N, CA, C, O and the ligand as a Tripos MOL2 file, in Angstrom:
@<TRIPOS>MOLECULE
protein
  253   251    64     0     0
PROTEIN
NO_CHARGES

@<TRIPOS>ATOM
      1 N          22.9200    1.7470   30.1820 N.3       1 MET1
      2 CA         22.1570    0.9160   29.2550 C.3       1 MET1
      3 C          22.1080    1.5800   27.8890 C.2       1 MET1
      4 O          21.8520    2.7790   27.7770 O.2       1 MET1
      5 N          22.3550    0.7970   26.8620 N.am      2 VAL2
      6 CA         22.3450    1.3260   25.5010 C.3       2 VAL2
      7 C          21.1250    0.8030   24.7600 C.2       2 VAL2
      8 O          20.9270   -0.4060   24.6400 O.2       2 VAL2
      9 N          20.3290    1.7050   24.2780 N.am      3 TYR3
     10 CA         19.1650    1.3060   23.5000 C.3       3 TYR3
     11 C          19.5880    0.9940   22.0750 C.2       3 TYR3
     12 O          20.4650    1.6580   21.5220 O.2       3 TYR3
     13 N          18.9650   -0.0190   21.4810 N.am      4 PHE4
     14 CA         19.3600   -0.4120   20.1290 C.3       4 PHE4
     15 C          18.8920    0.5930   19.1010 C.2       4 PHE4
     16 O          19.4050    0.6200   17.9830 O.2       4 PHE4
     17 N          17.9400    1.4090   19.4570 N.am      5 CYS5
     18 CA         17.4580    2.3960   18.5170 C.3       5 CYS5
     19 C          16.9120    3.5890   19.2810 C.2       5 CYS5
     20 O          16.0570    3.4320   20.1530 O.2       5 CYS5
     21 N          17.3910    4.7590   18.9660 N.am      6 ARG6
     22 CA         16.9220    5.9570   19.6500 C.3       6 ARG6
     23 C          16.1890    6.8950   18.7100 C.2       6 ARG6
     24 O          15.6720    7.9270   19.1390 O.2       6 ARG6
     25 N          16.1400    6.5560   17.4670 N.am      7 THR7
     26 CA         15.4300    7.4070   16.5190 C.3       7 THR7
     27 C          14.3090    6.6270   15.8470 C.2       7 THR7
     28 O          14.3880    5.4100   15.6790 O.2       7 THR7
     29 N          13.2850    7.3400   15.4750 N.am      8 CYS8
     30 CA         12.1080    6.7320   14.8720 C.3       8 CYS8
     31 C          12.4300    6.1840   13.4750 C.2       8 CYS8
     32 O          13.0750    6.8520   12.6670 O.2       8 CYS8
     33 N          11.9730    4.9720   13.2120 N.am      9 LEU9
     34 CA         12.2450    4.3640   11.9110 C.3       9 LEU9
     35 C          11.4640    5.0470   10.7870 C.2       9 LEU9
     36 O          11.8700    4.9960    9.6260 O.2       9 LEU9
     37 N          10.3660    5.6740   11.1280 N.am     10 GLN10
     38 CA          9.5490    6.2830   10.0770 C.3      10 GLN10
     39 C           9.9590    7.7130    9.7750 C.2      10 GLN10
     40 O          10.1460    8.0750    8.6130 O.2      10 GLN10
     41 N          10.0990    8.5240   10.8040 N.am     11 CYS11
     42 CA         10.3730    9.9380   10.5530 C.3      11 CYS11
     43 C          11.8210   10.3160   10.8680 C.2      11 CYS11
     44 O          12.2720   11.4030   10.5060 O.2      11 CYS11
     45 N          12.5540    9.4170   11.5440 N.am     12 GLY12
     46 CA         13.9650    9.6660   11.8120 C.3      12 GLY12
     47 C          14.2370   10.6350   12.9430 C.2      12 GLY12
     48 O          15.3900   10.9550   13.2300 O.2      12 GLY12
     49 N          13.1910   11.0960   13.5800 N.am     13 LYS13
     50 CA         13.3770   11.9940   14.7010 C.3      13 LYS13
     51 C          13.6930   11.2040   15.9750 C.2      13 LYS13
     52 O          13.4030   10.0120   16.0760 O.2      13 LYS13
     53 N          14.2890   11.8950   16.9310 N.am     14 ALA14
     54 CA         14.6170   11.2400   18.1910 C.3      14 ALA14
     55 C          13.3410   10.8260   18.9190 C.2      14 ALA14
     56 O          12.3560   11.5630   18.9560 O.2      14 ALA14
     57 N          13.3890    9.6330   19.4950 N.am     15 ILE15
     58 CA         12.2560    9.1560   20.2830 C.3      15 ILE15
     59 C          12.3650    9.7230   21.6840 C.2      15 ILE15
     60 O          13.4460    9.7460   22.2700 O.2      15 ILE15
     61 N          11.2610   10.1740   22.2110 N.am     16 ASN16
     62 CA         11.2190   10.7570   23.5470 C.3      16 ASN16
     63 C          11.8190    9.7950   24.5760 C.2      16 ASN16
     64 O          11.3940    8.6440   24.6700 O.2      16 ASN16
     65 N          12.8010   10.2630   25.3470 N.am     17 PRO17
     66 CA         13.4330    9.3960   26.3510 C.3      17 PRO17
     67 C          12.4280    8.7900   27.3220 C.2      17 PRO17
     68 O          12.6110    7.6630   27.7820 O.2      17 PRO17
     69 N          11.3840    9.5190   27.6300 N.am     18 ASP18
     70 CA         10.3610    8.9800   28.5250 C.3      18 ASP18
     71 C           9.6670    7.7840   27.8840 C.2      18 ASP18
     72 O           9.3200    6.8120   28.5560 O.2      18 ASP18
     73 N           9.4730    7.8760   26.5810 N.am     19 ARG19
     74 CA          8.8560    6.7600   25.8510 C.3      19 ARG19
     75 C           9.7910    5.5620   25.8270 C.2      19 ARG19
     76 O           9.3540    4.4230   25.9900 O.2      19 ARG19
     77 N          11.0690    5.8180   25.6250 N.am     20 LEU20
     78 CA         12.0370    4.7260   25.6030 C.3      20 LEU20
     79 C          12.1370    4.0510   26.9680 C.2      20 LEU20
     80 O          12.3970    2.8520   27.0690 O.2      20 LEU20
     81 N          11.9270    4.8410   28.0050 N.am     21 GLU21
     82 CA         12.0050    4.2600   29.3470 C.3      21 GLU21
     83 C          10.8470    3.2940   29.5700 C.2      21 GLU21
     84 O          11.0020    2.2550   30.2130 O.2      21 GLU21
     85 N           9.6940    3.6500   29.0330 N.am     22 ILE22
     86 CA          8.5160    2.7980   29.1760 C.3      22 ILE22
     87 C           8.5630    1.6540   28.1770 C.2      22 ILE22
     88 O           8.2260    0.5140   28.4980 O.2      22 ILE22
     89 N           8.9900    1.9790   26.9520 N.am     23 LEU23
     90 CA          8.9980    0.9980   25.8710 C.3      23 LEU23
     91 C          10.3630    0.9680   25.2060 C.2      23 LEU23
     92 O          10.5110    1.4480   24.0820 O.2      23 LEU23
     93 N          11.3750    0.4050   25.8860 N.am     24 PRO24
     94 CA         12.7390    0.4230   25.3290 C.3      24 PRO24
     95 C          12.8470   -0.2940   23.9960 C.2      24 PRO24
     96 O          13.8110   -0.0820   23.2600 O.2      24 PRO24
     97 N          11.8860   -1.1320   23.6750 N.am     25 GLU25
     98 CA         11.9460   -1.8670   22.4200 C.3      25 GLU25
     99 C          11.2820   -1.1370   21.2640 C.2      25 GLU25
    100 O          11.2730   -1.6310   20.1360 O.2      25 GLU25
    101 N          10.7290    0.0300   21.5370 N.am     26 THR26
    102 CA         10.0040    0.7240   20.4750 C.3      26 THR26
    103 C          10.9400    1.2180   19.3790 C.2      26 THR26
    104 O          12.0880    1.5780   19.6400 O.2      26 THR26
    105 N          10.4380    1.2300   18.1650 N.am     27 ARG27
    106 CA         11.2120    1.7780   17.0420 C.3      27 ARG27
    107 C          10.4930    2.9500   16.3990 C.2      27 ARG27
    108 O          10.9560    3.5000   15.3990 O.2      27 ARG27
    109 N           9.3820    3.3240   16.9620 N.am     28 LEU28
    110 CA          8.6310    4.4480   16.4280 C.3      28 LEU28
    111 C           8.4780    5.5130   17.5020 C.2      28 LEU28
    112 O           8.3650    5.2000   18.6870 O.2      28 LEU28
    113 N           8.4750    6.7550   17.0890 N.am     29 CYS29
    114 CA          8.1350    7.8070   18.0290 C.3      29 CYS29
    115 C           6.6410    7.7290   18.3190 C.2      29 CYS29
    116 O           5.8900    7.0600   17.6090 O.2      29 CYS29
    117 N           6.2330    8.4090   19.3490 N.am     30 ARG30
    118 CA          4.8330    8.3480   19.7510 C.3      30 ARG30
    119 C           3.9120    8.7760   18.6100 C.2      30 ARG30
    120 O           2.8780    8.1530   18.3680 O.2      30 ARG30
    121 N           4.2920    9.8290   17.9250 N.am     31 HIS31
    122 CA          3.4780   10.3700   16.8460 C.3      31 HIS31
    123 C           3.2620    9.3180   15.7540 C.2      31 HIS31
    124 O           2.1270    9.0740   15.3440 O.2      31 HIS31
    125 N           4.3360    8.7040   15.2880 N.am     32 CYS32
    126 CA          4.2350    7.7280   14.2060 C.3      32 CYS32
    127 C           3.5080    6.4640   14.6640 C.2      32 CYS32
    128 O           2.7680    5.8560   13.8910 O.2      32 CYS32
    129 N           3.7200    6.0710   15.9210 N.am     33 ALA33
    130 CA          3.0260    4.8860   16.4380 C.3      33 ALA33
    131 C           1.5290    5.1190   16.4540 C.2      33 ALA33
    132 O           0.7480    4.2130   16.1630 O.2      33 ALA33
    133 N           1.1320    6.3220   16.7920 N.am     34 GLU34
    134 CA         -0.2990    6.6190   16.8350 C.3      34 GLU34
    135 C          -0.8760    6.6380   15.4250 C.2      34 GLU34
    136 O          -1.9870    6.1570   15.2030 O.2      34 GLU34
    137 N          -0.1330    7.1870   14.4760 N.am     35 ILE35
    138 CA         -0.6010    7.2320   13.0920 C.3      35 ILE35
    139 C          -0.7500    5.8290   12.5230 C.2      35 ILE35
    140 O          -1.7330    5.5180   11.8510 O.2      35 ILE35
    141 N           0.2360    4.9910   12.8010 N.am     36 SER36
    142 CA          0.2260    3.6480   12.2300 C.3      36 SER36
    143 C          -0.7040    2.7170   12.9900 C.2      36 SER36
    144 O          -1.0370    1.6360   12.5050 O.2      36 SER36
    145 N          -1.1250    3.1310   14.1810 N.am     37 GLY37
    146 CA         -1.9810    2.2740   14.9870 C.3      37 GLY37
    147 C          -1.2810    0.9970   15.3890 C.2      37 GLY37
    148 O          -1.9130   -0.0470   15.5480 O.2      37 GLY37
    149 N           0.0220    1.0810   15.5530 N.am     38 SER38
    150 CA          0.8050   -0.1250   15.7590 C.3      38 SER38
    151 C           0.8450   -0.5380   17.2100 C.2      38 SER38
    152 O           0.0790   -0.0640   18.0490 O.2      38 SER38
    153 N           1.7710   -1.4410   17.4710 N.am     39 ASP39
    154 CA          1.8550   -2.2030   18.7070 C.3      39 ASP39
    155 C           2.2140   -1.3990   19.9450 C.2      39 ASP39
    156 O           1.9070   -1.8130   21.0630 O.2      39 ASP39
    157 N           2.8460   -0.2790   19.7600 N.am     40 LEU40
    158 CA          3.5590    0.3080   20.8880 C.3      40 LEU40
    159 C           2.8780    1.5380   21.4500 C.2      40 LEU40
    160 O           3.5450    2.4350   21.9660 O.2      40 LEU40
    161 N           1.5880    1.5900   21.3600 N.am     41 ILE41
    162 CA          0.8780    2.7350   21.8900 C.3      41 ILE41
    163 C           0.7060    2.6420   23.3970 C.2      41 ILE41
    164 O           0.8180    3.6420   24.1060 O.2      41 ILE41
    165 N           0.4330    1.4310   23.8860 N.am     42 PHE42
    166 CA          0.0890    1.2740   25.2890 C.3      42 PHE42
    167 C           1.2810    0.8250   26.1190 C.2      42 PHE42
    168 O           1.9980   -0.0970   25.7290 O.2      42 PHE42
    169 N           1.4960    1.4620   27.2500 N.am     43 PRO43
    170 CA          2.5340    0.9900   28.1610 C.3      43 PRO43
    171 C           2.2200   -0.4260   28.6250 C.2      43 PRO43
    172 O           1.0590   -0.8310   28.6870 O.2      43 PRO43
    173 N           3.2510   -1.1560   28.9420 N.am     44 ARG44
    174 CA          3.0790   -2.5420   29.3830 C.3      44 ARG44
    175 C           2.1270   -2.6610   30.5590 C.2      44 ARG44
    176 O           1.3150   -3.5840   30.6230 O.2      44 ARG44
    177 N           2.2310   -1.7370   31.4740 N.am     45 LYS45
    178 CA          1.4320   -1.8540   32.6960 C.3      45 LYS45
    179 C          -0.0590   -1.7950   32.3900 C.2      45 LYS45
    180 O          -0.8760   -2.3210   33.1470 O.2      45 LYS45
    181 N          -0.4080   -1.1560   31.2840 N.am     46 GLU46
    182 CA         -1.8190   -1.0900   30.9240 C.3      46 GLU46
    183 C          -2.2620   -2.3530   30.1950 C.2      46 GLU46
    184 O          -3.4410   -2.7050   30.2290 O.2      46 GLU46
    185 N          -1.3530   -3.0210   29.5510 N.am     47 ILE47
    186 CA         -1.6850   -4.2690   28.8800 C.3      47 ILE47
    187 C          -1.8930   -5.3840   29.9060 C.2      47 ILE47
    188 O          -2.7190   -6.2790   29.7230 O.2      47 ILE47
    189 N          -1.1270   -5.3030   30.9780 N.am     48 GLY48
    190 CA         -1.3200   -6.2510   32.0660 C.3      48 GLY48
    191 C          -0.7280   -7.6090   31.7910 C.2      48 GLY48
    192 O          -1.2930   -8.6260   32.1950 O.2      48 GLY48
    193 N           0.4000   -7.6460   31.1100 N.am     49 MET49
    194 CA          1.0850   -8.9230   30.9040 C.3      49 MET49
    195 C           2.5740   -8.7290   31.1770 C.2      49 MET49
    196 O           3.0750   -7.6040   31.1730 O.2      49 MET49
    197 N           3.2610   -9.8160   31.4100 N.am     50 ASP50
    198 CA          4.6760   -9.6600   31.7160 C.3      50 ASP50
    199 C           5.4810   -9.3690   30.4500 C.2      50 ASP50
    200 O           4.9720   -9.4720   29.3340 O.2      50 ASP50
    201 N           6.7290   -9.0100   30.6450 N.am     51 LEU51
    202 CA          7.5470   -8.5250   29.5390 C.3      51 LEU51
    203 C           7.7240   -9.5740   28.4460 C.2      51 LEU51
    204 O           7.6340   -9.2470   27.2630 O.2      51 LEU51
    205 N           7.9720  -10.8140   28.8170 N.am     52 GLU52
    206 CA          8.2130  -11.8430   27.8030 C.3      52 GLU52
    207 C           6.9510  -12.0860   26.9710 C.2      52 GLU52
    208 O           7.0220  -12.2390   25.7510 O.2      52 GLU52
    209 N           5.8240  -12.1190   27.6280 N.am     53 THR53
    210 CA          4.5600  -12.2850   26.9020 C.3      53 THR53
    211 C           4.3250  -11.1060   25.9710 C.2      53 THR53
    212 O           3.8550  -11.2610   24.8440 O.2      53 THR53
    213 N           4.6610   -9.9390   26.4660 N.am     54 TYR54
    214 CA          4.4950   -8.7310   25.6620 C.3      54 TYR54
    215 C           5.3710   -8.7680   24.4120 C.2      54 TYR54
    216 O           4.9250   -8.4110   23.3220 O.2      54 TYR54
    217 N           6.6060   -9.1990   24.5760 N.am     55 LYS55
    218 CA          7.5180   -9.2710   23.4240 C.3      55 LYS55
    219 C           7.0330  -10.3030   22.4190 C.2      55 LYS55
    220 O           7.1310  -10.0960   21.2100 O.2      55 LYS55
    221 N           6.5100  -11.4150   22.9200 N.am     56 ASP56
    222 CA          5.9420  -12.4250   22.0260 C.3      56 ASP56
    223 C           4.7850  -11.8440   21.2310 C.2      56 ASP56
    224 O           4.6430  -12.0960   20.0340 O.2      56 ASP56
    225 N           3.9800  -11.0800   21.9010 N.am     57 LEU57
    226 CA          2.8410  -10.4460   21.2260 C.3      57 LEU57
    227 C           3.3100   -9.4880   20.1470 C.2      57 LEU57
    228 O           2.7670   -9.4780   19.0420 O.2      57 LEU57
    229 N           4.3130   -8.6860   20.4600 N.am     58 LEU58
    230 CA          4.8370   -7.7470   19.4700 C.3      58 LEU58
    231 C           5.3840   -8.4860   18.2630 C.2      58 LEU58
    232 O           5.1920   -8.0560   17.1260 O.2      58 LEU58
    233 N           6.0620   -9.5910   18.5040 N.am     59 GLY59
    234 CA          6.6070  -10.3810   17.4210 C.3      59 GLY59
    235 C           5.5000  -10.9170   16.5250 C.2      59 GLY59
    236 O           5.6330  -10.9550   15.3020 O.2      59 GLY59
    237 N           4.4170  -11.3260   17.1500 N.am     60 ALA60
    238 CA          3.2830  -11.8550   16.3920 C.3      60 ALA60
    239 C           2.6460  -10.7720   15.5430 C.2      60 ALA60
    240 O           2.2330  -11.0220   14.4110 O.2      60 ALA60
    241 N           2.5670   -9.5720   16.0890 N.am     61 ILE61
    242 CA          1.9610   -8.4640   15.3610 C.3      61 ILE61
    243 C           2.8100   -8.0790   14.1570 C.2      61 ILE61
    244 O           2.2870   -7.7670   13.0870 O.2      61 ILE61
    245 N           4.1220   -8.1030   14.3460 N.am     62 ARG62
    246 CA          5.0320   -7.6270   13.2980 C.3      62 ARG62
    247 C           5.2450   -8.6650   12.2110 C.2      62 ARG62
    248 O           5.6130   -8.3190   11.0880 O.2      62 ARG62
    249 N           5.0200   -9.9320   12.5290 N.am     63 SER63
    250 CA          5.3360  -10.9740   11.5670 C.3      63 SER63
    251 C           4.2210  -11.1180   10.5310 C.2      63 SER63
    252 O           4.3170  -11.9560    9.6340 O.2      63 SER63
    253 ZN          8.2750    9.1370   14.0160 Zn       64 ZN64
@<TRIPOS>BOND
     1     1     2 1
     2     2     3 1
     3     3     4 2
     4     3     5 am
     5     5     6 1
     6     6     7 1
     7     7     8 2
     8     7     9 am
     9     9    10 1
    10    10    11 1
    11    11    12 2
    12    11    13 am
    13    13    14 1
    14    14    15 1
    15    15    16 2
    16    15    17 am
    17    17    18 1
    18    18    19 1
    19    19    20 2
    20    19    21 am
    21    21    22 1
    22    22    23 1
    23    23    24 2
    24    23    25 am
    25    25    26 1
    26    26    27 1
    27    27    28 2
    28    27    29 am
    29    29    30 1
    30    30    31 1
    31    31    32 2
    32    31    33 am
    33    33    34 1
    34    34    35 1
    35    35    36 2
    36    35    37 am
    37    37    38 1
    38    38    39 1
    39    39    40 2
    40    39    41 am
    41    41    42 1
    42    42    43 1
    43    43    44 2
    44    43    45 am
    45    45    46 1
    46    46    47 1
    47    47    48 2
    48    47    49 am
    49    49    50 1
    50    50    51 1
    51    51    52 2
    52    51    53 am
    53    53    54 1
    54    54    55 1
    55    55    56 2
    56    55    57 am
    57    57    58 1
    58    58    59 1
    59    59    60 2
    60    59    61 am
    61    61    62 1
    62    62    63 1
    63    63    64 2
    64    63    65 am
    65    65    66 1
    66    66    67 1
    67    67    68 2
    68    67    69 am
    69    69    70 1
    70    70    71 1
    71    71    72 2
    72    71    73 am
    73    73    74 1
    74    74    75 1
    75    75    76 2
    76    75    77 am
    77    77    78 1
    78    78    79 1
    79    79    80 2
    80    79    81 am
    81    81    82 1
    82    82    83 1
    83    83    84 2
    84    83    85 am
    85    85    86 1
    86    86    87 1
    87    87    88 2
    88    87    89 am
    89    89    90 1
    90    90    91 1
    91    91    92 2
    92    91    93 am
    93    93    94 1
    94    94    95 1
    95    95    96 2
    96    95    97 am
    97    97    98 1
    98    98    99 1
    99    99   100 2
   100    99   101 am
   101   101   102 1
   102   102   103 1
   103   103   104 2
   104   103   105 am
   105   105   106 1
   106   106   107 1
   107   107   108 2
   108   107   109 am
   109   109   110 1
   110   110   111 1
   111   111   112 2
   112   111   113 am
   113   113   114 1
   114   114   115 1
   115   115   116 2
   116   115   117 am
   117   117   118 1
   118   118   119 1
   119   119   120 2
   120   119   121 am
   121   121   122 1
   122   122   123 1
   123   123   124 2
   124   123   125 am
   125   125   126 1
   126   126   127 1
   127   127   128 2
   128   127   129 am
   129   129   130 1
   130   130   131 1
   131   131   132 2
   132   131   133 am
   133   133   134 1
   134   134   135 1
   135   135   136 2
   136   135   137 am
   137   137   138 1
   138   138   139 1
   139   139   140 2
   140   139   141 am
   141   141   142 1
   142   142   143 1
   143   143   144 2
   144   143   145 am
   145   145   146 1
   146   146   147 1
   147   147   148 2
   148   147   149 am
   149   149   150 1
   150   150   151 1
   151   151   152 2
   152   151   153 am
   153   153   154 1
   154   154   155 1
   155   155   156 2
   156   155   157 am
   157   157   158 1
   158   158   159 1
   159   159   160 2
   160   159   161 am
   161   161   162 1
   162   162   163 1
   163   163   164 2
   164   163   165 am
   165   165   166 1
   166   166   167 1
   167   167   168 2
   168   167   169 am
   169   169   170 1
   170   170   171 1
   171   171   172 2
   172   171   173 am
   173   173   174 1
   174   174   175 1
   175   175   176 2
   176   175   177 am
   177   177   178 1
   178   178   179 1
   179   179   180 2
   180   179   181 am
   181   181   182 1
   182   182   183 1
   183   183   184 2
   184   183   185 am
   185   185   186 1
   186   186   187 1
   187   187   188 2
   188   187   189 am
   189   189   190 1
   190   190   191 1
   191   191   192 2
   192   191   193 am
   193   193   194 1
   194   194   195 1
   195   195   196 2
   196   195   197 am
   197   197   198 1
   198   198   199 1
   199   199   200 2
   200   199   201 am
   201   201   202 1
   202   202   203 1
   203   203   204 2
   204   203   205 am
   205   205   206 1
   206   206   207 1
   207   207   208 2
   208   207   209 am
   209   209   210 1
   210   210   211 1
   211   211   212 2
   212   211   213 am
   213   213   214 1
   214   214   215 1
   215   215   216 2
   216   215   217 am
   217   217   218 1
   218   218   219 1
   219   219   220 2
   220   219   221 am
   221   221   222 1
   222   222   223 1
   223   223   224 2
   224   223   225 am
   225   225   226 1
   226   226   227 1
   227   227   228 2
   228   227   229 am
   229   229   230 1
   230   230   231 1
   231   231   232 2
   232   231   233 am
   233   233   234 1
   234   234   235 1
   235   235   236 2
   236   235   237 am
   237   237   238 1
   238   238   239 1
   239   239   240 2
   240   239   241 am
   241   241   242 1
   242   242   243 1
   243   243   244 2
   244   243   245 am
   245   245   246 1
   246   246   247 1
   247   247   248 2
   248   247   249 am
   249   249   250 1
   250   250   251 1
   251   251   252 2
@<TRIPOS>SUBSTRUCTURE
     1 MET1         2 RESIDUE 1 A MET
     2 VAL2         6 RESIDUE 1 A VAL
     3 TYR3        10 RESIDUE 1 A TYR
     4 PHE4        14 RESIDUE 1 A PHE
     5 CYS5        18 RESIDUE 1 A CYS
     6 ARG6        22 RESIDUE 1 A ARG
     7 THR7        26 RESIDUE 1 A THR
     8 CYS8        30 RESIDUE 1 A CYS
     9 LEU9        34 RESIDUE 1 A LEU
    10 GLN10       38 RESIDUE 1 A GLN
    11 CYS11       42 RESIDUE 1 A CYS
    12 GLY12       46 RESIDUE 1 A GLY
    13 LYS13       50 RESIDUE 1 A LYS
    14 ALA14       54 RESIDUE 1 A ALA
    15 ILE15       58 RESIDUE 1 A ILE
    16 ASN16       62 RESIDUE 1 A ASN
    17 PRO17       66 RESIDUE 1 A PRO
    18 ASP18       70 RESIDUE 1 A ASP
    19 ARG19       74 RESIDUE 1 A ARG
    20 LEU20       78 RESIDUE 1 A LEU
    21 GLU21       82 RESIDUE 1 A GLU
    22 ILE22       86 RESIDUE 1 A ILE
    23 LEU23       90 RESIDUE 1 A LEU
    24 PRO24       94 RESIDUE 1 A PRO
    25 GLU25       98 RESIDUE 1 A GLU
    26 THR26      102 RESIDUE 1 A THR
    27 ARG27      106 RESIDUE 1 A ARG
    28 LEU28      110 RESIDUE 1 A LEU
    29 CYS29      114 RESIDUE 1 A CYS
    30 ARG30      118 RESIDUE 1 A ARG
    31 HIS31      122 RESIDUE 1 A HIS
    32 CYS32      126 RESIDUE 1 A CYS
    33 ALA33      130 RESIDUE 1 A ALA
    34 GLU34      134 RESIDUE 1 A GLU
    35 ILE35      138 RESIDUE 1 A ILE
    36 SER36      142 RESIDUE 1 A SER
    37 GLY37      146 RESIDUE 1 A GLY
    38 SER38      150 RESIDUE 1 A SER
    39 ASP39      154 RESIDUE 1 A ASP
    40 LEU40      158 RESIDUE 1 A LEU
    41 ILE41      162 RESIDUE 1 A ILE
    42 PHE42      166 RESIDUE 1 A PHE
    43 PRO43      170 RESIDUE 1 A PRO
    44 ARG44      174 RESIDUE 1 A ARG
    45 LYS45      178 RESIDUE 1 A LYS
    46 GLU46      182 RESIDUE 1 A GLU
    47 ILE47      186 RESIDUE 1 A ILE
    48 GLY48      190 RESIDUE 1 A GLY
    49 MET49      194 RESIDUE 1 A MET
    50 ASP50      198 RESIDUE 1 A ASP
    51 LEU51      202 RESIDUE 1 A LEU
    52 GLU52      206 RESIDUE 1 A GLU
    53 THR53      210 RESIDUE 1 A THR
    54 TYR54      214 RESIDUE 1 A TYR
    55 LYS55      218 RESIDUE 1 A LYS
    56 ASP56      222 RESIDUE 1 A ASP
    57 LEU57      226 RESIDUE 1 A LEU
    58 LEU58      230 RESIDUE 1 A LEU
    59 GLY59      234 RESIDUE 1 A GLY
    60 ALA60      238 RESIDUE 1 A ALA
    61 ILE61      242 RESIDUE 1 A ILE
    62 ARG62      246 RESIDUE 1 A ARG
    63 SER63      250 RESIDUE 1 A SER
    64 ZN64       253 GROUP 0 **** ****
């Protein structure tokens, strides 16, 4: 499987593979996501919604 992005858009550092496994759609490293307070802090399983709903939510947040 090829991830569309393996480096953080903000700091350019590599994103932790464990984070990518949980959140393959993330574009921020954990550090930058926490600073920005953005969408990708919580693993899906903690949000309690299915993947498609989750992606819709992320789209709404980013738009
Ligand atoms: Zn970063």
